[in-house]
N, C-alpha and C positions, 0 to 999 in steps of 0.2 A: 657158757663160761666155764673154764677147766679150774678146779681148786685142787689143793693139796693141803695136808695137816702136818704141822710141825710137832715132832716129837721131843720129849723133855730134854733131850740131847742136842736140840736144834737142828735135827736134820729133817729133810723132807724128801719124799719120792716124786720125781718129776713125772707127771702122767705120760702114759704112752702117746697120745696124741700131740703133746708138746715135743717129746723127744724126736718123734718121727719128723714134725715140722722143722725142727733145727738141725736134724740129721746128725744127731749125736746119739751115742751109745756107751756101753760101760767103758771106763777108763778115760773118755773125753772129758775136756775142760770146757767150763763154762765161766763167764764173767757178770757179774753184776754191776751194771752201769746206772748211776744215778742221773736221771733225767730232770728231776726237779725235787724239791723238799718233800720227803715221804714217798717218791715213786721211783722205781729200779726197773730196768730192762734186762732180761736174761739174754745173754748173746753166746753163741757157740763160740769158743776159742781153740777150735781144734783144726783149723785150716794149717796145711803144711806151708814151711817158709817159701816154697815155690809158688805159691798162690800169689805173692806180692810182687813177683816179676811184671814189669811193666806199669807199675803204679807210679813210678817217678820216671819222668823223661831224661835222656842225657843231655847235658848242656850243650849249646851250640858251638861252644869254644871252651877249651880247657880253662880253669881258673887257676891263677898262680897263687901261691903261698902269701905273697905280699898282698894281693887283693882279698885274701881271705882274712889275713891279720889286720887290715884296714877296716873291713867290715865288721869285725868284731870289736874293734877299739871304737868305731863310730856307734854302735849299738850299746856297748857299755857305758860310753859317755852319755848317750842319750837316757839310759836307764838311772843313771847317777843323779840326773837332775831332779 
């Protein structure tokens, strides 16, 4: 198990083994994600926006403004119940 010590200013140094596994370095950002009460995961947040390409498919047919407004109204009515 890899450990680190927090300073009086609330800072920690991420151990080299962990930095290498996450692929992060100086200037990169990380996120702390709560997975349950009292437990967090450290996630690298340094991927470029181009890494998101392909995550969402294009719709098979274009969606009209009317269809979008109808879906928003239906969801809003459902949430108001």
